[in-house]
N, C-alpha and C positions, 0 to 999 in steps of 0.2 A: 637832798634827805636819805638818800641811799647811802653816800659815804659816812654821814655822822652813824648811820646804823651798822656801819662794817666796822666803824672805831668804836663804838658804844658797845656794841653787843656782841660783836664777832661774827664770823664767817657763818655760823650757825643760824643767825638771825636773818643774815640775807638771805641763805636757799629757804630759809620758812616763807620770807615774803615773797620769794621769785615763787614758790612753790602754790602759795595763794593765789598770786596773779597770774600765773601761768597755767595751773590745773595739774593733773597729774603728768609727771614725765616719764620717760625712759630712762632707767637707771644704767649709765654707763658702769662696768665693774673696775673702778680704779683700784689699782693693787691687787687685783684679783688673779690668780693661778691661770695662767694661760691653757695648762692641761686640765684643766676641774670640768667636770660633763655641767652643762644646765640640763636639768629636767622639767619636764612639762606634764600634769597633770590631768587627769580628766574627772570631774566631779558631777552631781547628780545636783541640779537648783529646782528652787520653783520658776515658774515661767516670767514671773515678774522680774526676776534676775538676770534676764538672757537678753543679749544685745538682739534688736529687732531685726537686723537683714544677715542671712547668709550669704556664702558665695557665690552662688547662681544668682541671688537676686539684686547683687550689688556688683557696680563695675568697679574693679580694683584699681587703687592709686598706685603708682610706681613712685614710691617717698625717696628721696635722696639718702643716700649713704655715706659714709667718710671714706671708701675707697671700694674700689672694683673688685669683685669675685666670682669665680664660675665655680659649676657643680655638674656632675653626671649621673645619671639616674641606672642604678645597677638593675640587673635581671630582676631582683626579687620584687622590684618596684613596677615593672612591664605596666601591669594593670589599673596602676594607679597614676602614671605618667601624667598623664592630661590634669590633673588635681595639683600635681606636684610643680607641673610646669604654671599653671594658674597661681598657684603660692608664691612661685619663684618673681612673677610678673609684679608683685607688691614692691619690690625693690629694685631701684633703678641702679643700673650699672651691674645687676647679677644674672650671667649668661650661661648657658647651657654649652657643656664642651670641655672635659678635663676640671681640675680642682675638686671640691669637695665630693665624695663619693655619697650617695643617698641610698640606705638599704631599708626595707619595709619588714617588718616582723608580722608575726602571727599572733603574737599575744602581748601583756603589758610588758614593757621594759626593766629587766631586773638588771642590767648591770650598768646603770647609770648613777648611782649613788643614790640615796635619800631611800625613801620607801613610798609607801601607796600605788596608784593605780597611773604609772606611767606609761605617757602615751608617745613623748618623744623625747629626743635626746641631740645635743650637739657637742661633741667633744672636742675640746681645743680650739673654740671658736672656729668652726670650720674643718677640721682634722677628718671629722667624721660625721654623720646625720642618721639616725635612726626614726624610724615613723611605726606606730601601729595604727595603721588607720582603721580598723576595725573598731577603734575604741573611742572615737568622737562622731558627732553629727557631720561636720565641716572639714572635709579633709585636706582640703585647700588651704583653710585657716591653721591648721595644725602644720603643714609645709611651710606655711609664711611665717608663723612664729618663729619655728627652727633656724630658718634662713635667716632670720631677725638677729638671733644668737651668734651670728658672725661678728657683730657691731656692738649691740646692745644685751642688758640685763634686761631683768623683769621690771614691770612698770607696777603702779600701784592700782590699776585697776583689778576686781575681782575674777572677772570673765573676759576671754579674747574676743575681740570682734573686729570689723573691716572700718570702724570709724576714723581711725587715728593709727599712726605707729605705735603710740603708747599703749591705744588699745589691743592690736594685736601681742604686745609685749606681755600681756596679761599673765600670771604665772600658770593658768587654769583654764583649758578648754571646757565649757561647762554645757551640760546638756539636760533637757526636761528629768524630773523624776517621773520613772514609770515608762518613759519612751523606749522604743524599740534602739534607740542609740544609746540609751543609758545601760550599759554592761555590769551584772553582777559579778 
């Protein structure tokens, strides 16, 4: 049947069937400029839209990745090192020591492209990562998301969470409206 679909309706139909059967997927950036930045935003949502578990409440998985990578934490992130390491633990083969520099900012990131409340950026699939830890309620999730851009694009989930690699790669880190984590 899959063969008939491919020949009758083309590759788009096959991709649609795969999405319907397998659910939201991490998008691999085919034809994507390797030097382009991946921006992650912070948004405020109603409580019912948020994933149920935060980093401290869940055991982080070590999901497989296509290639091994490494990172190092710059001095600007020393107070956030634990959360960054926790986020890195989401990906198998991601080790500390050399490789991608991870820097922390004190405000929203303005040099990543796009607009809005940018809290994380990964330039060139691991050339450099910047994090605004004060802009989200789950610092480890933000780090995991940005590390994930070493291999993957954004998924079709609305808000990032810890349930799967696809959920980690949602384009936004969501916080409750009016919560202390929701920065104005």
